[in-house]
C-alpha positions as CSV (number, residue, x, y, z in Angstrom):
1,M,48.6,47.4,130.1
2,T,44.9,47.5,129.1
3,F,42.5,49.7,131.1
4,L,39.0,51.2,130.6
5,R,39.1,54.8,129.5
6,A,36.4,57.0,131.0
7,K,35.3,58.1,127.5
8,D,34.5,54.4,126.6
9,T,31.9,54.1,129.4
10,I,28.4,54.1,128.1
11,S,26.0,56.9,128.9
12,G,22.7,55.7,130.0
13,Q,20.9,58.3,127.9
14,E,22.6,57.1,124.7
15,G,20.3,54.3,123.6
16,R,17.0,53.2,122.1
17,A,14.3,50.8,123.0
18,Y,11.5,49.3,120.8
19,A,8.7,46.9,121.5
20,V,7.1,44.7,118.8
21,I,3.5,44.2,119.9
22,N,1.1,42.2,117.7
23,G,3.4,42.8,114.8
24,R,3.5,46.6,115.3
25,R,6.8,48.3,116.3
26,E,6.4,50.8,119.1
27,E,9.3,53.1,119.9
28,L,9.7,53.3,123.7
29,F,11.0,56.9,123.7
30,Y,9.1,57.5,126.9
31,V,11.3,55.0,128.9
32,K,13.2,56.7,131.8
33,S,14.9,53.5,132.9
34,L,14.8,49.8,131.9
35,E,16.4,46.8,133.5
36,A,16.1,43.1,132.7
37,T,17.7,40.4,134.8
38,V,18.2,36.7,134.4
39,E,18.3,34.7,137.6
40,K,19.6,31.1,137.6
41,E,17.5,28.5,139.4
42,K,19.7,26.1,141.4
43,A,19.1,22.9,143.3
44,E,20.9,22.0,146.5
45,V,22.8,18.7,146.2
46,R,24.3,16.8,149.1
47,T,26.8,14.1,148.3
48,L,28.8,11.5,150.2
49,G,32.3,12.6,151.2
50,K,31.4,16.3,151.1
51,R,30.1,18.0,154.2
52,G,29.0,21.2,152.4
53,T,26.0,21.6,150.2
54,Q,26.8,21.9,146.5
55,H,24.6,23.7,143.9
56,K,23.6,22.6,140.5
57,A,22.0,25.0,137.9
58,T,18.5,23.7,136.9
59,G,17.1,26.5,134.9
60,W,16.6,30.3,134.7
61,S,14.0,33.0,135.0
62,G,13.9,36.4,133.3
63,S,12.2,39.4,134.7
64,G,12.4,43.1,134.2
65,S,11.0,46.5,134.9
66,M,10.9,49.8,133.3
67,T,10.0,53.3,134.6
68,I,8.2,55.2,131.9
69,Y,6.7,58.7,131.8
70,Y,2.9,58.5,132.0
71,V,2.3,59.5,128.4
72,T,1.1,56.3,126.7
73,S,-1.8,54.0,127.0
74,V,-0.1,51.0,125.2
75,F,0.5,48.9,128.3
76,R,-2.9,49.8,129.9
77,D,-4.5,48.7,126.6
78,L,-2.7,45.3,126.7
79,M,-3.8,44.8,130.3
80,L,-7.4,45.9,129.5
81,V,-7.7,43.2,126.8
82,Y,-6.6,40.6,129.3
83,I,-9.1,42.0,131.9
84,K,-12.0,42.1,129.5
85,D,-11.6,38.9,127.4
86,G,-8.7,36.9,128.9
87,T,-6.4,37.3,125.9
88,D,-2.8,37.7,127.1
89,T,-0.3,39.4,124.9
90,Y,3.4,38.5,124.6
91,F,5.8,40.9,122.9
92,D,9.5,41.5,122.3
93,I,11.6,44.4,123.5
94,A,14.8,45.4,121.8
95,V,17.3,47.6,123.8
96,T,20.3,49.2,122.0
97,N,23.1,50.9,123.9
98,E,25.2,53.1,121.7
99,D,27.3,56.1,122.9
100,P,28.9,57.9,120.0
101,T,31.8,59.0,122.2
102,S,32.8,55.5,123.1
103,Q,34.8,53.1,121.0
104,I,33.0,50.2,122.6
105,G,30.4,50.4,119.8
106,R,26.8,49.2,120.1
107,Q,25.1,46.4,121.9
108,T,21.5,45.2,121.1
109,V,19.7,42.8,123.4
110,I,16.3,41.4,122.5
111,L,14.0,40.2,125.3
112,K,11.6,37.7,123.8
113,D,8.1,36.8,124.8
114,C,7.7,39.6,127.4
115,N,4.5,39.4,129.4
116,L,3.2,42.2,131.7
117,D,3.1,41.6,135.5
118,S,1.5,44.8,136.6
119,V,0.4,48.1,135.1
120,I,-0.8,51.3,136.7
121,M,-4.3,51.9,135.3
122,A,-4.8,55.4,136.6
123,S,-2.6,58.0,138.3
124,L,-2.7,61.4,139.8
125,D,0.0,63.1,142.0
126,T,-0.2,66.8,142.9
127,E,3.5,66.7,144.0
128,S,4.8,65.4,140.7
129,D,6.3,67.5,137.9
130,A,6.0,64.6,135.5
131,L,3.9,61.5,136.2
132,E,5.8,58.3,135.9
133,E,4.8,54.6,136.2
134,E,6.6,51.4,136.9
135,V,5.9,48.5,134.5
136,S,7.1,45.1,135.5
137,F,7.3,42.1,133.2
138,T,8.8,38.6,132.6
139,F,10.5,37.3,129.5
140,E,11.0,33.8,128.2
141,D,14.1,34.1,126.0
142,V,16.9,36.5,125.2
143,D,19.3,37.1,122.2
144,I,22.2,39.5,121.8
145,P,22.5,40.0,118.0
146,Q,25.0,42.8,118.4
147,R,27.8,42.9,121.1
148,F,30.1,45.6,122.3
149,N,33.6,45.7,120.8
150,P,36.3,44.2,123.0
151,I,38.2,46.7,125.2
152,N,41.7,47.2,123.8
């Protein structure tokens, strides 16, 4: 009988993330959490002989967000360029999960043509031990060049 061993689960701290912005690779060591989701778009279809509504996939949409420590101006600079001259920047984010304790191995997902939705331009908080900011984005494509090993 096959089952998942606890040691093969992936620690959320064991990973890396990089952004490629204007040809420059930026290590996202200041990411606290990152999540990217693909949502299918579906049309409702009614047909003769079936009382219920059926659904047909018609496309998809990718969006994500990351909580980062407030220690970089990279995303504010991208938004500032858009504000000042209207030039929008698209970039890729590569996320690798790799826990050395696990036999599952490594997975790398590349989010392509990411585009910022919102960025905190300034922040103060007298109650915070470490300032954080939420950065939301969309993406246009995704690849998985490296997949986890199958569970044995």
